[in-house]
BAGUKOL-253687 format. One record per residue (C-alpha): x, y, z. Coordinates in steps of 0.5 Angstrom, whole numbers, plus 500, padded with zeros to 3 digits. Last residue first. Example, Ala and Ser with C-alpha at 12.3 -4.5 7.8 and 13.67 -1.06 7.14 Angstrom:
<vexvexs>
east | north | up
527 | 498 | 514
525 | 491 | 516
</vexvexs>
This chain:
<vexvexs>
east | north | up
541 | 637 | 244
536 | 642 | 248
533 | 644 | 241
531 | 637 | 240
526 | 638 | 246
521 | 643 | 242
522 | 638 | 236
520 | 632 | 241
514 | 636 | 244
511 | 638 | 237
512 | 631 | 235
508 | 629 | 242
502 | 633 | 240
502 | 631 | 233
502 | 624 | 236
496 | 625 | 241
492 | 628 | 235
486 | 630 | 240
486 | 637 | 236
483 | 644 | 237
484 | 645 | 245
491 | 642 | 245
493 | 647 | 240
492 | 653 | 245
496 | 649 | 250
501 | 647 | 245
503 | 654 | 243
504 | 657 | 250
509 | 651 | 251
512 | 653 | 245
513 | 660 | 247
516 | 658 | 254
521 | 654 | 250
523 | 659 | 246
523 | 664 | 251
527 | 659 | 256
532 | 658 | 250
533 | 666 | 249
535 | 666 | 256
539 | 660 | 256
543 | 662 | 251
547 | 655 | 250
554 | 655 | 250
555 | 651 | 256
552 | 645 | 253
546 | 642 | 257
546 | 636 | 261
553 | 638 | 265
550 | 639 | 272
550 | 647 | 271
547 | 647 | 264
541 | 643 | 266
540 | 647 | 273
540 | 653 | 268
535 | 650 | 264
531 | 648 | 269
531 | 655 | 272
530 | 658 | 265
524 | 654 | 265
521 | 657 | 272
523 | 664 | 270
519 | 663 | 263
513 | 660 | 268
513 | 666 | 273
514 | 671 | 267
507 | 668 | 264
504 | 668 | 270
506 | 675 | 271
503 | 677 | 264
497 | 673 | 266
495 | 677 | 272
497 | 684 | 269
492 | 682 | 263
487 | 680 | 268
487 | 687 | 272
488 | 691 | 265
481 | 688 | 262
479 | 688 | 255
485 | 686 | 251
487 | 681 | 256
480 | 677 | 256
479 | 672 | 251
486 | 670 | 249
490 | 671 | 256
484 | 667 | 259
484 | 661 | 255
492 | 661 | 256
491 | 661 | 264
485 | 657 | 264
489 | 651 | 260
488 | 647 | 254
483 | 641 | 254
478 | 640 | 261
481 | 638 | 267
475 | 636 | 272
472 | 631 | 266
479 | 629 | 264
485 | 632 | 260
492 | 631 | 258
496 | 635 | 254
498 | 640 | 259
502 | 635 | 264
505 | 633 | 258
508 | 639 | 256
511 | 640 | 264
513 | 633 | 264
517 | 634 | 257
520 | 640 | 261
522 | 636 | 267
524 | 630 | 263
529 | 634 | 259
532 | 638 | 265
533 | 631 | 268
533 | 629 | 275
525 | 630 | 276
523 | 633 | 283
521 | 640 | 280
516 | 636 | 275
511 | 632 | 279
510 | 635 | 286
512 | 642 | 285
509 | 643 | 278
503 | 640 | 281
503 | 644 | 287
504 | 650 | 282
498 | 648 | 277
493 | 647 | 283
495 | 654 | 286
495 | 657 | 279
488 | 654 | 278
485 | 657 | 285
488 | 664 | 283
484 | 663 | 276
478 | 661 | 280
478 | 667 | 285
479 | 672 | 279
473 | 668 | 276
469 | 669 | 283
471 | 677 | 283
469 | 677 | 276
462 | 674 | 277
460 | 678 | 283
462 | 677 | 290
465 | 670 | 292
461 | 668 | 299
455 | 673 | 299
455 | 673 | 291
455 | 666 | 290
450 | 664 | 296
445 | 669 | 293
445 | 666 | 286
444 | 659 | 290
448 | 653 | 290
449 | 647 | 285
456 | 650 | 282
454 | 648 | 275
447 | 651 | 276
448 | 657 | 279
454 | 658 | 275
450 | 657 | 269
445 | 662 | 271
451 | 667 | 273
453 | 666 | 265
459 | 663 | 263
460 | 665 | 255
464 | 671 | 257
469 | 668 | 262
471 | 662 | 258
466 | 656 | 257
471 | 650 | 259
476 | 653 | 264
470 | 658 | 267
466 | 651 | 268
472 | 648 | 271
474 | 654 | 276
467 | 654 | 278
467 | 647 | 280
473 | 648 | 284
470 | 654 | 287
464 | 649 | 289
469 | 644 | 292
473 | 649 | 296
466 | 653 | 299
463 | 646 | 301
456 | 647 | 301
450 | 648 | 306
453 | 655 | 309
452 | 656 | 316
446 | 662 | 317
449 | 668 | 320
447 | 670 | 327
</vexvexs>
């Protein structure tokens, strides 16, 4: 009979996600995971598999948390401009549980050239985010907030690129005014 787990699987997966987010995949050793998750190495392997499998589960958790946050905090906004601002501002705040930057962007920079499975996953995530921005812009155009003359596909690509950029920049600066200026300039294209 299998021994019952002495840890909460969801909580330790969240810890793994935070550690990968802070350190990256390559800089996170199995011993780092053991120490930070506070469970035995054997428990990690038995519960989550090898390091890459654990990383993919952590990445999935990050995507789920982000989607839930977007559904609860961004999608309900009545204005496309406030929704896009909220999306950007969501990414520039950090806490102990939410390190600076973005696990998706960190992964894109670190691993996509070396791992096709991860590259495909990141590409799918980028496409989904760009489609969400396009959807916001379309709603803004339909409700009259945005000009009917705007090329929404190109605009969604531009805003998504700015969104990627700020998620990289937030790892290198804590200058909130600079980050807000970038958000303001990005949103100015909607006027």
